[in-house]
N, C-alpha and C positions, 0 to 999 in steps of 0.2 A: 478976392478971396474965394468967392463962390465959383468963379470960373475955373480956378486951379483944382478945386475939389471935384468939379464936374469932369475936368479932363482926366484926373487920376481914376475917377470912377469909370469913365468910358474906357481908359486903358486897361483897367483890371477886368472889364467885361469882355475885352477881346481875347482871343486865344493866342497861343504862342506863335502860330503861323501867321495870323493876321497882324500881330505886332511886328514880326520880322518884315512882312510885306510893306506895312505902313512906314516903317523906319527906312526902308530902302527907297521908297518913293519920295520920302521927305528929303532924302539926299540927292534926288534926281539921278539915280543910278539904275541902269537896266540889269537884267539877269546876266547878260553877257559880261558887263563890266564887273559885276560881283564875282563871277566865275573866274575871270582873269586875275583879279586881285587876291582872291582867297584860295585859288587852286582847287575849287570844288566843281563838280560836274553840274551842268545846267539842270539835268534831270533830278539830281539830289536837291538842288536849291528849290526847284518847283515843288518837290514832294514836301519839303520842310515848310514852305509857305502855305501849302494846302493841308497842314496838320497831319501829314503822313510821316510818322517817326519810326515805323517798322519797315525797313527796306528789304527787298528780296536779295538774298545772297550777300548781305552785309551784316556783320556782327553788331549787336546792340552797343558794344563799347565804341565801335567806330562811328556809329550814328550819333552817340553822345558827343564824341569829339568834333563831328561836323557842326553840331548845334553850338558847341562852345566857341568854335572859331567864328561862326557866323554872328553870334551875339557880340563877341568882342569887336568884330569889324564894324558893327552897327552901333557900338557903344551903348548897349542895353545892359541892365543889371544881370549879374551872373545867377541870381536867385531863380531866374526864369528857366535855367537849364534843368533843374530838378523838379520842375512843375509837371512834367509829362512822363509817360512810361515809354521806354524804348524797347519793350519786349523782354526785359530782364526778369528772371524769377526772383521774387522777393521772399525771403525766409522770415516767418514770424518771429518776434522777439521771444516768445515763450519756448520755441524750439531751440533757440540759441542758448537759452539759459540751462537747458538740460545738459548734464555732465556727459562728456563724450565717453563712449564705451571703450574700455581698454582692449586692445587686441589680445585674443586668446594666446596663451603661451604654447610653445611647441612641445607640449607634454606627449601628445599622440605620436609625433615624429620620434621623440626620444625613446618612447616605449617600443615603437617598431624597430628602432635600431638595436635596442637591447635584446629583443626577441630574436632578431636575425643573428646577432653575435652568439647567443646561447644555442641556437640551432646549429650553427657552424661548429661551435666547440663540441657539441654532442656528437655530430657526425664524425669529427676528427677523432674523438675519444673512442667511438665504436670501431673505427677503422684500425686504430692502434691496438685495441683489445683483440680484434679478430686476427691481426697479424701476429701478436704475441702468443695467442693460443695455438696457432698453426706452427709457430717456431718451436714451442715447447713440445708439441706432439711429435714433430719431426725428431727432436733430440731424444725423446723417450724411445722412439722406434729404433734409432741408431744404437742407443745403449742396450736395448734388448737384443739386437742382432749381435753386438759385440760380446755380451755376457753369455749368450747361448753358443757362441762359436767354440770356446775352449771345451765345453761339455760335449758337444758333438764331435770335436776332434779326439777327445779321450775315448769316447765310445767307439769311434771308427777305428782307432789304432788298436783297441782291445779286441774288437771283432776280427781285424786283419791278422793280429798275432795269433789268435785262437785258430783261425782258418789255416794259417801257414803252418802252425804246429801240427794240426790234424792231417794236413796233406803231405808234409815232409817226412814225418817220423815213420809212417808205414812204408814209404819208398826206400828210405835209407836202411831200415832195420834188416830186411832179408838180404840186401846186397852186400853190406859192409861187414857183417858179423860172421861171415862164413868161415874165415880162417882164424880170426882173433880168438874165439872161444877155445879152439883146439890148442893154440899156443898157451893160453892161460891154463888150460887143463893140464898140459904137459908140465908147465912149471909147478903146478900144484902137486901133480903126481910125483914129479922129481923131488919135491921137497918132502913128501910124505915118508919115503924110506929112511931118510936121515933122522926124522923125528922118531920113527918106529925103532930104528936101530939104537937110538940113545935111550929110549924108554924101556926097551925089552930087558936089558940086564937088571935094571932096578926092579921091574915088575917080577921077573923070575926070582929075584932074591927075596922080595917081600912076600908076594902071594900069587897063586896061579890066576891066569886070565880067564874070565867067564864069557859066555856067548852074549850076555847083555852088554858087557863092556864093548864087545866088538860092534854090536849094532849102534851103540851111542857114537862110537868113533866114526862109523860109516855115515851117520846122519850129519855129524859135524863136517865131514869132508864134503858131502853134497851141498850143504849150506854155504860153505866157503867157496865152492866152485861156482855156485849161482851168483853169489855177490861179486865174485871176481869177474864173471861174464858181464854183469850189468855195468860195473865200473869201467870195463874195457870198452863197452858200447858207448857209454857217455863220453869218455875221453876221445874216442874216434869221431863222434859227431861234433864235439867241440872243435877239434882240430880241423875238420872239414869246413865247418862254418867260418873259422878264422881264415882258412886258406882261400875260401870262395871270394872272388873279386866282386866288389860292390860296383855295380854298373849304374850310373846315373843317366836318366834319359836326356838326350840331347835334342833340342828343338831344331828340326830341319825345316826351315820356312824362309820365305823371302819377305815376310811382313816386317815392317820396321818395329812395330810394337804388337806383341801377342800376349793375351791374358787367358789362362785356362783355369776353370773352376774344377778342382780335383776333389774337394770335400762336398759336404751336403749343400751349403749355400753361403753366399756372402754378398754384402752390399758393396757396390763398386761405383765410383764416380771418376770419370776421365774428362779432363779439360785440356784443350790445346792452347795454341798461341792466342794472345789477347783474351785469355780467360774464356774461350769459347767452349761451351759444354758439348762434348762428344757423346757421352753415355752416362746415365745415372739411373740405376734401379737395383733390385735384388735379383741376383743371378743364381741359378741352381746348378747342381752337379752335371758335368759334361758339356756345359756351354763354353764357347770360345769367342773371344773378342780380338779383332785385328784392326790395326790403324796404320795409315801411311800418309806421307806428304805433310807431316807436321814436324817442325824443328824442335819443339818443346812439348812436354807432357807433364801434367800434374795429376797424380793418382791418389785417391782416398779409398782404402780397402778396409772394410769392417772386420773381416775375419781373415787375417793373413795366412793362417794355418791351412785354409781351404783353397788357396789361390797360388798359382805359379805365374810369374811374369818373365817374359823373354823380350829383351830389347836388342835389336840388330843381331839376332841369333844367339845371344848369350843370356843365361838365366840371371835375373836380378835377385840378390839375396834379400829376404824379408825377415824383419825382426819379429819373432813370435813371443809376445809377452802379455797377451790378453788385451791389448789396447789396439785402437785404430791405427793403421799404418798410413803415413802420408809420404809420398815419394815424388821427387822432381827428376825428370829425365830430360837430357842426359845427366848422369850423376856428376856432381861437382866435388 
């Protein structure tokens, strides 16, 4: 009984490496034999028997497996495996009891996404607002041009009529009235004797004629003669104006499309095939536009009364109603 206790005490006094070496020698096995049977390296077996359990370039988990395999082969208790340190990091129990910290939520990422979306929406809104303001301003400018066109047209026609009246009347008056007043005077003079002959018997029968009556009769005759002359001049001028042929200007040009600004000003937009913009701005009196080598044209004219359009040498009729004229050429 005392011998077994002494043997166990002696075994417990030995280290794990010494116990492995003693068990191997008790089985009369060499390191080579153990290496062949356990598939362990000789260097690893020698290190384990020398109490070297931290091997270079070998993970602690693998070293623990080598020791377990060697202990089972030598039929030693498995409790010896955990009696040594293999270089593993041990975590204290107090640390493991601490509750794990929950990962922070993605609140910052969500906030950043919301800010990005708000910035994009604000930029889009500002772009749309800028475009809408420009569009409204352009529409107001066009309406102003269209509204001012009829007033300018009326003023131009009034001034042209006054100028034509002032220039035409003095020329026609001395030339055409030379013979007409004489004929009217003769008709008046010829009519006067008949009146005097009819009146004289009644006057002689009633009362004698005085000098004042004669003067009154002469003034009436002169007034009738002047009114007759004026009426004859007016009738002659009217007949001449009706007989005068109205000559319309004919555009003699080789341009396919020709636009002339005859009034004060007008907004004109010209687009060709595939909606290509050829011209677009406010043109003044006297300016001329000409275009060629286009099959189709789309015209937008702000003041049609101030513009004349010629297509292939022929004038295109424009509807003048105070609104913007839109024309497609050739006419369909």
